C-alpha positions as CSV (number, residue, x, y, z in Angstrom):
1,M,21.8,-5.1,-7.7
2,L,19.2,-2.6,-6.3
3,R,20.9,0.1,-8.2
4,G,20.1,-1.9,-11.3
5,I,16.4,-2.8,-9.7
6,R,16.2,1.6,-9.4
7,T,17.6,2.1,-12.9
8,L,15.5,-0.1,-14.9
9,T,12.4,1.0,-12.3
10,M,13.6,4.5,-14.2
11,V,13.9,3.1,-17.3
12,F,10.0,1.7,-17.4
13,A,9.1,5.5,-15.8
14,A,10.6,7.2,-18.4
15,T,8.9,4.6,-21.3
16,M,6.1,5.6,-20.0
17,I,7.0,9.1,-19.6
18,C,7.5,9.1,-23.7
19,S,4.5,7.7,-24.3
20,A,2.0,10.7,-22.3
21,G,1.3,12.9,-24.7
22,I,-2.7,12.7,-24.7
23,V,-3.6,13.9,-21.8
24,S,-1.3,15.4,-18.5
25,A,-1.7,14.4,-15.0
26,R,-2.3,17.1,-13.7
27,E,-5.8,17.2,-16.6
28,A,-6.7,13.7,-14.7
29,A,-6.9,15.1,-11.5
30,D,-8.8,17.3,-11.9
31,H,-11.7,14.9,-13.2
32,Q,-10.0,12.4,-10.9
33,K,-10.8,9.9,-13.0
34,L,-8.7,7.5,-15.3
35,T,-7.6,8.8,-18.3
36,L,-8.4,6.0,-21.7
37,D,-6.2,6.7,-24.1
38,A,-6.5,4.0,-27.3
39,T,-3.8,5.1,-30.1
40,P,-2.7,3.2,-33.5
41,G,1.0,2.8,-34.2
42,F,0.3,4.7,-37.4
43,S,-2.8,6.4,-38.6
44,V,-2.1,6.0,-42.0
45,L,-1.7,2.5,-43.2
46,K,-0.6,1.4,-46.9
47,A,-3.1,1.2,-49.3
48,E,-3.9,-2.3,-51.1
49,E,-1.7,-4.2,-49.3
50,K,-2.4,-6.9,-47.1
51,Q,-0.2,-5.7,-43.2
52,Q,0.1,-5.8,-39.4
53,A,-1.1,-3.0,-37.6
54,W,-0.1,-1.8,-33.9
55,M,-2.4,-0.3,-31.5
56,R,-1.9,0.9,-27.7
57,V,-4.4,0.9,-25.5
58,A,-3.6,2.5,-22.2
59,L,-5.1,3.6,-18.5
60,T,-3.8,6.6,-17.1
61,G,-3.7,7.0,-13.3
62,F,-5.3,10.7,-12.0
63,H,-2.9,11.7,-9.4
64,L,-2.8,11.1,-5.9
65,K,-2.7,13.6,-3.0
66,R,-1.2,11.6,0.9
67,T,-3.6,13.7,2.4
68,G,-5.7,11.1,3.4
69,E,-7.8,11.1,0.5
70,R,-6.4,7.0,-0.4
71,A,-8.0,3.9,-0.6
72,P,-8.1,1.7,3.2
73,I,-5.4,-1.2,2.5
74,N,-5.9,-4.7,3.2
75,V,-2.8,-6.6,3.3
76,A,-1.0,-9.8,4.2
77,I,2.6,-9.8,4.9
78,V,3.0,-13.6,4.2
79,L,7.4,-14.3,5.7
80,D,9.2,-17.4,5.0
81,R,10.6,-18.2,8.1
82,S,12.6,-22.0,6.8
83,G,15.7,-22.9,7.5
84,S,17.6,-21.2,5.0
85,M,16.5,-18.0,6.3
86,Q,18.5,-18.1,8.8
87,G,21.2,-15.2,10.4
88,E,21.3,-11.9,8.1
89,K,18.2,-12.4,5.9
90,I,15.4,-13.0,9.2
91,Q,16.9,-10.2,10.6
92,K,16.2,-8.0,7.7
93,A,13.2,-9.9,6.8
94,R,11.9,-8.8,10.3
95,E,13.2,-5.0,9.9
96,A,11.9,-4.2,6.7
97,A,8.1,-5.8,7.8
98,I,8.3,-3.8,10.7
99,G,9.6,-0.9,9.5
100,A,6.5,-1.2,6.7
101,L,4.0,-0.6,9.6
102,D,5.3,2.8,10.0
103,L,3.6,3.3,6.2
104,L,0.3,2.1,7.4
105,R,-2.7,4.4,8.7
106,H,-4.6,3.1,11.8
107,D,-7.8,2.7,10.3
108,D,-5.7,0.1,7.3
109,I,-6.2,-3.8,8.4
110,V,-3.0,-5.9,8.1
111,S,-2.6,-10.0,9.2
112,I,1.2,-11.2,9.6
113,I,1.5,-15.0,8.3
114,A,5.2,-17.0,9.1
115,Y,5.6,-20.4,7.1
116,D,8.3,-23.5,7.1
117,S,6.8,-26.8,6.5
118,D,3.7,-25.0,8.6
119,V,1.4,-22.6,8.4
120,N,0.8,-19.9,10.9
121,V,-1.5,-17.0,12.3
122,L,0.3,-14.8,14.1
123,V,-1.5,-11.8,13.4
124,P,-4.8,-12.5,12.6
125,A,-6.4,-10.4,9.9
126,T,-7.3,-6.3,12.3
127,K,-6.9,-3.3,12.2
128,L,-3.7,-1.4,12.9
129,T,-4.8,-0.1,16.1
130,D,-1.4,-1.5,18.5
131,K,1.8,-1.3,16.2
132,Q,4.0,-1.7,18.6
133,Q,2.4,-5.6,19.3
134,M,2.3,-6.4,16.0
135,A,6.3,-4.9,15.8
136,S,6.6,-7.7,18.7
137,I,4.9,-10.5,17.3
138,I,7.5,-10.1,14.1
139,R,10.5,-10.3,16.6
140,A,10.1,-13.5,17.3
141,I,9.4,-14.7,14.2
142,Q,13.0,-17.6,14.2
143,P,13.3,-19.5,11.3
144,G,13.4,-23.6,11.0
145,G,11.9,-26.4,8.2
146,N,10.9,-26.3,5.0
147,T,8.7,-24.3,3.2
148,A,5.2,-24.5,2.3
149,L,4.6,-21.3,0.1
150,F,1.6,-22.3,-1.5
151,G,0.0,-22.9,1.9
152,G,1.7,-19.0,3.3
153,V,-0.1,-17.8,0.4
154,S,-3.8,-19.5,1.0
155,K,-3.2,-18.5,4.4
156,G,-2.6,-14.6,3.3
157,A,-5.7,-14.7,1.2
158,A,-7.9,-16.5,4.0
159,E,-6.8,-13.3,6.3
160,V,-7.3,-10.7,3.4
161,R,-10.8,-12.4,2.9
162,K,-12.3,-11.4,6.3
163,F,-12.5,-7.4,5.0
164,M,-12.7,-8.3,1.3
165,D,-14.6,-4.9,-0.4
166,E,-14.2,-2.8,-3.2
167,K,-13.5,0.0,-0.6
168,H,-10.1,-2.1,0.3
169,V,-7.1,-2.3,-1.5
170,N,-6.4,-6.2,-1.3
171,R,-3.0,-7.4,-1.2
172,I,-0.9,-10.4,-0.4
173,I,3.4,-9.9,-0.1
174,L,4.9,-12.7,-0.3
175,L,8.9,-12.7,0.8
176,S,10.8,-16.3,0.1
177,D,14.5,-17.4,-0.2
178,G,14.1,-21.0,-1.6
179,L,11.9,-23.8,-3.0
180,A,9.2,-24.3,-2.1
181,N,8.8,-28.2,-0.8
182,V,5.8,-28.3,0.4
183,G,2.1,-28.4,-0.7
184,P,1.8,-27.8,-4.5
185,S,5.0,-26.1,-5.5
186,S,5.6,-25.9,-9.9
187,P,4.3,-22.7,-11.7
188,G,2.0,-23.4,-13.2
189,E,0.0,-24.5,-9.8
190,L,1.1,-21.1,-8.2
191,G,0.2,-19.2,-11.5
192,D,-3.0,-20.8,-11.1
193,L,-3.4,-19.9,-7.6
194,G,-2.4,-16.1,-8.5
195,T,-5.4,-16.3,-11.2
196,S,-8.2,-17.0,-8.8
197,L,-6.8,-14.2,-6.6
198,K,-7.1,-12.2,-9.5
199,K,-10.4,-13.1,-9.6
200,E,-11.2,-12.0,-6.6
201,N,-9.5,-8.4,-6.9
202,I,-6.5,-9.6,-5.0
203,S,-2.9,-9.1,-5.9
204,V,0.2,-10.8,-4.9
205,S,3.4,-9.5,-4.8
206,T,6.5,-11.2,-4.4
207,L,9.9,-11.0,-3.1
208,G,12.2,-13.3,-4.2
209,L,15.7,-12.9,-1.9
210,G,19.0,-14.6,-3.0
211,L,19.3,-17.4,-5.7
212,G,17.7,-20.3,-4.1
213,Y,14.1,-19.2,-4.8
214,N,12.3,-20.3,-7.9
215,E,11.9,-17.3,-10.0
216,D,9.2,-18.9,-12.7
217,L,7.2,-19.8,-9.7
218,M,7.5,-16.5,-8.2
219,V,7.3,-14.6,-11.7
220,Q,4.0,-16.6,-12.2
221,L,2.2,-16.1,-8.9
222,A,2.8,-12.2,-9.1
223,A,2.4,-11.2,-13.0
224,R,-1.1,-14.1,-12.9
225,S,-2.2,-12.1,-10.4
226,G,-2.0,-8.2,-11.0
227,G,0.8,-8.0,-8.1
228,N,4.5,-7.2,-8.5
229,H,8.1,-8.6,-8.2
230,Q,11.8,-8.4,-6.9
231,F,14.6,-10.0,-7.7
232,I,16.5,-9.5,-4.1
233,E,20.0,-10.2,-3.8
234,N,21.4,-9.2,-0.5
235,A,19.1,-9.3,2.2
236,S,20.5,-5.8,2.9
237,E,18.2,-4.8,0.9
238,L,14.7,-5.8,1.9
239,A,13.6,-2.3,3.6
240,D,14.1,-0.4,0.6
241,I,12.4,-3.0,-1.3
242,F,9.3,-3.1,1.8
243,R,9.0,0.6,1.5
244,R,8.7,0.4,-2.5
245,E,6.1,-2.1,-2.0
246,F,3.4,-0.2,-0.1
247,D,3.9,3.1,-1.3
248,D,2.2,1.0,-4.3
249,V,-0.2,-0.3,-2.3
250,L,-0.7,3.7,-0.8
251,S,-0.9,4.6,-4.6
252,V,-3.8,2.4,-6.1
253,V,-6.7,4.9,-7.9
254,A,-8.0,1.8,-9.8
255,Q,-9.1,-1.7,-9.3
256,S,-10.5,-4.0,-11.1
257,V,-10.0,-3.1,-14.2
258,D,-11.4,-4.6,-18.1
259,L,-10.6,-3.6,-20.8
260,K,-13.2,-4.6,-23.8
261,I,-11.9,-4.1,-27.1
262,E,-13.7,-5.0,-29.8
263,I,-12.2,-5.6,-33.8
264,P,-14.3,-5.1,-36.8
265,E,-15.2,-8.4,-39.4
266,G,-12.5,-9.2,-41.5
267,I,-9.1,-7.4,-39.5
268,R,-7.9,-10.4,-37.5
269,P,-6.4,-9.9,-34.0
270,V,-3.2,-11.8,-33.7
271,R,-1.6,-11.3,-30.4
272,V,-2.3,-9.3,-27.4
273,L,1.3,-8.0,-25.4
274,G,1.7,-6.3,-22.1
275,N,-0.6,-8.2,-19.4
276,A,-2.7,-11.9,-20.2
277,A,-5.7,-11.5,-22.3
278,D,-8.8,-13.6,-24.4
279,I,-8.9,-13.2,-28.1
280,N,-12.5,-15.1,-28.8
281,G,-13.4,-14.2,-32.3
282,Q,-13.2,-10.1,-32.9
283,T,-13.9,-9.3,-28.8
284,V,-10.0,-9.0,-27.1
285,V,-11.0,-8.6,-23.1
286,T,-8.0,-8.3,-20.2
287,R,-8.2,-7.2,-16.4
288,L,-5.3,-5.1,-15.9
289,S,-6.0,-5.3,-12.1
290,Q,-4.1,-2.1,-10.1
291,V,-3.8,1.1,-11.9
292,Y,-1.2,3.7,-9.6
293,S,-1.4,6.8,-9.3
294,D,0.4,9.1,-12.6
295,Q,1.1,5.5,-13.9
296,Q,-0.1,4.7,-16.9
297,K,-0.9,0.9,-18.0
298,Y,-1.3,-0.3,-21.5
299,V,-1.9,-3.2,-23.7
300,V,-0.6,-3.0,-27.3
301,V,-3.0,-4.8,-30.0
302,E,-1.4,-6.4,-33.2
303,V,-3.9,-6.5,-36.2
304,E,-3.6,-8.1,-39.8
305,I,-5.7,-6.3,-42.0
306,P,-6.4,-7.5,-45.3
307,A,-5.6,-5.9,-49.0
308,D,-9.2,-5.8,-50.0
309,L,-10.1,-3.6,-47.0
310,A,-6.9,-1.1,-47.4
311,H,-8.3,1.4,-49.6
312,A,-7.7,5.1,-50.3
313,A,-10.3,7.5,-50.6
314,V,-10.1,9.8,-53.0
315,D,-11.8,12.9,-54.2
316,S,-13.7,14.2,-57.9
317,S,-10.3,14.7,-59.1
318,G,-8.9,11.7,-57.9
319,T,-7.0,13.2,-55.1
320,E,-6.3,10.9,-51.7
321,I,-8.4,12.1,-48.9
322,P,-8.3,11.2,-45.4
323,K,-11.1,9.0,-44.5
324,P,-11.0,6.8,-41.1
325,T,-11.0,3.4,-41.2
326,L,-12.7,1.7,-37.6
327,L,-9.9,-0.9,-35.9
328,A,-11.6,-0.9,-32.6
329,T,-13.8,0.4,-30.1
330,V,-12.8,0.2,-26.8
331,N,-15.0,-0.1,-23.4
332,A,-12.8,0.1,-19.8
333,T,-14.4,-0.7,-16.2
334,Y,-13.4,-0.1,-13.3
335,V,-13.7,0.8,-9.5
336,N,-12.1,4.4,-8.6
337,M,-10.6,3.6,-5.2
338,V,-11.3,7.4,-4.2
339,S,-15.3,8.3,-5.0
340,E,-16.1,4.9,-4.3
341,K,-17.6,4.2,-7.4
342,S,-18.0,2.0,-10.6
343,E,-16.7,4.1,-13.8
344,T,-16.5,3.3,-17.4
345,L,-14.3,4.9,-20.6
346,S,-14.7,4.5,-23.7
347,G,-12.9,4.9,-27.1
348,A,-11.8,3.8,-31.1
349,V,-8.9,3.9,-33.1
350,T,-9.1,4.6,-36.8
351,V,-6.4,5.0,-39.4
352,S,-6.5,5.6,-43.0
353,F,-4.5,4.3,-45.9
354,S,-2.6,5.9,-48.4
355,S,-0.3,5.1,-51.4
356,S,2.1,6.8,-50.6
357,D,4.9,6.2,-48.4
358,G,5.9,9.4,-47.0
359,K,2.8,9.2,-45.8
360,V,3.0,6.2,-44.0
361,K,5.5,6.8,-42.4
362,A,5.0,11.0,-41.4
363,S,2.0,9.4,-39.6
364,V,3.8,7.6,-36.8
365,N,3.1,7.9,-33.1
366,N,6.6,7.5,-31.4
367,A,5.4,7.2,-28.3
368,V,3.1,3.6,-29.0
369,M,5.8,2.5,-31.2
370,A,8.0,2.7,-28.6
371,D,5.6,1.0,-26.2
372,V,5.8,-1.6,-28.9
373,V,9.5,-1.8,-29.4
374,A,9.6,-2.3,-25.4
375,L,6.9,-5.1,-25.1
376,V,8.5,-7.5,-28.3
377,A,12.1,-7.3,-27.0
378,S,10.3,-8.3,-23.4
379,E,9.5,-11.7,-25.7
380,Q,12.4,-11.8,-27.4
381,N,13.9,-11.4,-24.1
382,K,12.1,-14.5,-22.8
383,L,13.3,-16.6,-25.9
384,A,17.1,-15.8,-24.9
385,T,15.5,-17.8,-20.9
386,E,14.5,-20.0,-22.4
387,L,17.8,-20.7,-24.4
388,L,19.4,-20.8,-21.1
389,D,17.4,-23.5,-19.7
390,R,18.4,-25.5,-22.3
391,G,21.9,-25.4,-21.7
392,D,22.2,-23.2,-25.0
393,L,24.6,-20.0,-23.8
394,D,26.1,-19.2,-26.9
395,G,22.5,-19.2,-28.0
396,C,21.2,-17.1,-25.1
397,R,24.3,-14.8,-25.5
398,K,23.4,-14.2,-29.4
399,S,19.8,-13.3,-28.1
400,L,20.5,-10.7,-25.9
401,E,22.7,-9.7,-27.9
402,E,20.6,-8.7,-30.7
403,N,18.1,-7.8,-28.3
404,A,20.2,-4.6,-27.5
405,R,20.6,-4.2,-30.9
406,F,17.3,-4.5,-32.2
407,L,16.4,-1.7,-29.0
408,N,19.6,0.8,-30.2
409,T,17.8,1.1,-33.5
410,N,14.6,1.8,-32.5
411,A,15.5,4.0,-30.0
412,D,17.2,6.2,-32.5
413,K,14.0,5.7,-35.0
414,Y,11.3,5.8,-32.2
415,A,13.8,9.4,-30.5
416,C,13.0,7.3,-27.1
417,P,16.0,7.3,-25.4
418,S,14.4,4.8,-23.3
419,L,14.7,2.1,-25.4
420,K,18.7,2.5,-24.9
421,E,18.2,2.1,-21.3
422,L,16.6,-1.2,-21.7
423,A,19.4,-2.4,-24.5
424,E,21.9,-2.0,-21.9
425,S,19.9,-3.8,-19.4
426,N,20.1,-6.9,-22.1
427,L,23.6,-6.3,-22.0
428,D,24.0,-6.0,-18.4
429,Q,22.9,-9.9,-18.3
430,L,24.9,-10.9,-21.6
431,G,27.6,-9.3,-19.1
432,R,26.5,-11.8,-16.1
433,L,26.9,-14.5,-18.5
434,K,30.7,-13.7,-19.8
435,D,33.1,-17.1,-19.2
436,V,29.9,-18.8,-17.9
437,S,29.9,-22.5,-19.0
438,S,27.0,-24.2,-17.0
439,K,23.4,-22.9,-16.5
440,D,23.5,-24.4,-13.2
441,A,26.5,-21.4,-12.2
442,P,25.8,-18.9,-9.4
443,A,27.0,-16.0,-12.2
444,A,24.0,-17.6,-15.3
445,M,21.3,-18.0,-11.9
446,G,21.5,-14.3,-10.9
447,A,21.8,-13.9,-14.1
448,R,18.4,-15.2,-15.5
449,K,16.3,-13.9,-12.3
450,S,17.4,-10.7,-13.6
451,M,16.3,-11.9,-16.6
452,R,13.0,-12.2,-15.3
453,L,12.6,-9.6,-13.3
454,Y,13.5,-7.6,-16.8
455,Q,10.1,-9.5,-18.3
456,N,8.1,-9.0,-15.4
457,E,8.7,-5.1,-14.8
458,S,8.6,-4.5,-18.3
459,D,4.7,-6.8,-18.8
460,S,2.9,-5.3,-16.4
461,Q,4.4,-1.5,-16.5
462,Q,4.8,-1.7,-12.8
463,S,6.9,1.2,-12.1
464,K,5.3,4.9,-12.1
465,P,7.1,8.2,-12.2
């Protein structure tokens, strides 16, 4: 499964490369600021027609050298020590947590929390001045009891809050292999906890081990807090997953990233893909949490343009001429983790209208539309998951097959080969369900976890090149 995760990681990195056509990473590095790119899917739209249109609003992180300029880390490692963690699971979890300490500096803040039926703070939040002592405490963790997952995350958050400030990257890393069965345990309750932590600039990354954990709960907690989610089929993969997660934490260049998108009167905002967002009248507001070095984070916005606003401009001879029409204004605010300053960026999205189908077709931005396709495919994958949950395995398989076809068709249309790799991911999920007759079969459970991972990585663009 680790190979599959790496493949999916490379796919979303490749999708990002397809879309990185405006400002290079080196240009961003020279300024040590994020770069804002607000671009329509088609810069020319059909005149005199009511239509839907897409735009992508993206922020690209500048290049961060690994020579000490990174922000200090404030991390809580929250480990499941319930009875199901017996044997290789707890052994590999301890080894992975200890190995992660070697990636940190002495001035980083670390806390260690272990939970089963009870929650214990084994190491209160403190600077990492004695790695050996902390490693010894981790080695002493023994499994037994139930799974107080909500309490473990809450305790982790309490420790992170002790050193909360804008200079630190604040993260909880949660490992669990089982169902939460002590305290609040529904995906909604954990999702609400994630939402509240995101407002405090604390993100939660969730690592689900094996087939016994609740992927909806873990994905909700990660997605709504702005963290990552990983599905780990084998305990032997834990060390690599922990290392990758800490690599992300160490490469944060901006946090508290807020986007405000204003749509002109008469144009209707329809939906936002890529991040949870609020649409209030003509205003779209969303928080992207954290941006990593050399990573592009984006949302795509669909709007509806009425026919009476889609007018082609003509000169005195009646010849069509380009005339920009405002589709949106964009403002971004964030905290730069290197300069330790609050910064703002602004931009605008404009289009023109033409009666020529050829001009419309020629105006396509392949990179933007490839990103739109990837996110629409994620929504379709979620529908396939719903069919699986209802026990409609034939419907689920058909949906995955159609989604793969949709991705392959658009990969050719928009000249983005990474969409073909996403199609392969859908076909891999389809393959897991071959000859499966029950949604409760182990193969179906594994397929579902793979689908939820796919959706989370697509929506969050959590991977980077």
